C-alpha positions as a printed Julia matrix, in Angstrom:
68×3 Matrix{Float64}:
 120.15  66.95  108.39
 120.41  70.59  108.45
 122.8   70.15  111.16
 125.18  69.01  108.86
 124.25  71.06  105.92
 125.56  73.88  108.66
 128.72  72.14  109.65
 129.88  72.24  105.94
 128.87  75.51  105.42
 131.46  76.59  108.54
 134.07  73.74  107.51
 135.02  75.49  103.96
 135.53  78.63  106.25
 138.76  77.71  107.7
 141.71  79.82  108.1
 145.2   79.8   106.27
 146.61  80.24  109.63
 144.6   77.51  111.83
 143.39  74.9   108.84
 142.0   72.92  111.24
 137.79  71.95  110.77
 136.33  75.32  110.58
 136.72  78.7   111.85
 136.77  80.05  115.68
 132.8   81.25  115.19
 130.35  80.83  112.68
 126.35  82.12  113.02
 123.75  81.61  110.42
 120.22  82.27  111.71
 119.74  79.87  114.64
 122.55  77.83  113.72
 125.97  78.48  115.91
 129.32  77.19  115.06
 132.11  77.35  117.7
 135.63  75.91  117.35
 138.3   76.04  120.06
 142.01  74.93  118.65
 145.21  74.57  120.11
 148.53  73.83  118.59
 150.04  73.83  115.51
 149.96  71.91  112.38
 152.94  69.85  113.62
 150.43  68.74  116.91
 147.1   70.3   117.65
 143.48  68.89  119.61
 140.48  70.82  119.41
 137.1   70.76  120.19
 133.71  71.98  117.81
 130.69  72.53  119.13
 127.03  73.76  117.17
 124.27  75.47  118.77
 120.36  75.45  117.76
 118.73  78.53  119.42
 121.4   78.34  122.12
 121.11  74.97  122.81
 124.23  72.7   122.35
 123.16  70.15  119.4
 126.91  69.14  118.54
 129.84  68.2   119.36
 133.54  66.55  118.25
 136.72  66.48  119.94
 139.83  65.98  117.38
 143.44  65.53  117.05
 146.13  65.0   115.01
 149.49  66.58  113.25
 152.4   65.93  110.85
 153.76  62.53  110.68
 157.74  61.74  110.66
Protein backbone atom coordinates (compact mmCIF):
# COMPACT_ATOMS: atom_id res chain seq x y z
CA UNK A 1 0.00 0.00 0.00
CA UNK A 2 2.83 2.42 0.87
CA UNK A 3 4.60 1.66 -2.41
CA UNK A 4 1.64 2.79 -4.51
CA UNK A 5 1.13 5.94 -2.43
CA UNK A 6 4.80 6.76 -3.02
CA UNK A 7 4.47 5.95 -6.75
CA UNK A 8 1.50 8.34 -7.03
CA UNK A 9 3.62 11.14 -5.54
CA UNK A 10 6.46 10.42 -7.99
CA UNK A 11 4.12 10.34 -10.99
CA UNK A 12 2.77 13.80 -10.11
CA UNK A 13 6.31 15.18 -10.51
CA UNK A 14 6.76 14.50 -14.23
CA UNK A 15 8.46 17.20 -16.30
CA UNK A 16 7.17 19.08 -19.34
CA UNK A 17 10.13 17.99 -21.50
CA UNK A 18 9.67 14.30 -20.58
CA UNK A 19 6.03 13.67 -19.64
CA UNK A 20 6.48 9.90 -19.17
CA UNK A 21 5.42 8.40 -15.81
CA UNK A 22 7.56 10.34 -13.25
CA UNK A 23 10.81 12.28 -12.86
CA UNK A 24 14.29 10.80 -13.31
CA UNK A 25 14.69 10.55 -9.53
CA UNK A 26 12.55 11.14 -6.46
CA UNK A 27 13.48 10.29 -2.87
CA UNK A 28 11.29 10.47 0.21
CA UNK A 29 12.24 8.81 3.48
CA UNK A 30 13.39 5.23 2.83
CA UNK A 31 11.85 5.18 -0.67
CA UNK A 32 13.68 6.02 -3.88
CA UNK A 33 12.09 6.21 -7.37
CA UNK A 34 14.23 6.02 -10.52
CA UNK A 35 12.94 6.45 -14.06
CA UNK A 36 14.99 6.01 -17.23
CA UNK A 37 13.25 6.91 -20.49
CA UNK A 38 14.54 7.06 -24.07
CA UNK A 39 12.90 8.69 -27.07
CA UNK A 40 10.32 11.42 -27.52
CA UNK A 41 6.55 11.72 -27.38
CA UNK A 42 6.52 10.24 -30.89
CA UNK A 43 8.11 6.99 -29.71
CA UNK A 44 9.47 6.22 -26.25
CA UNK A 45 10.37 3.39 -23.92
CA UNK A 46 11.42 3.39 -20.33
CA UNK A 47 11.84 1.61 -17.06
CA UNK A 48 10.95 2.76 -13.58
CA UNK A 49 12.06 1.22 -10.30
CA UNK A 50 11.28 1.79 -6.66
CA UNK A 51 13.70 0.94 -3.86
CA UNK A 52 12.97 0.66 -0.16
CA UNK A 53 16.05 0.90 2.03
CA UNK A 54 18.18 0.31 -1.11
CA UNK A 55 16.37 -2.94 -1.99
CA UNK A 56 14.46 -3.00 -5.29
CA UNK A 57 10.78 -3.68 -4.58
CA UNK A 58 9.06 -2.56 -7.81
CA UNK A 59 9.95 -2.49 -11.50
CA UNK A 60 7.94 -1.51 -14.57
CA UNK A 61 8.94 -1.42 -18.24
CA UNK A 62 6.77 0.81 -20.42
CA UNK A 63 6.59 2.13 -23.99
CA UNK A 64 4.34 4.24 -26.16
CA UNK A 65 4.10 7.01 -28.70
CA UNK A 66 1.80 8.91 -31.00
CA UNK A 67 -0.56 7.03 -33.26
CA UNK A 68 -0.80 8.25 -36.84
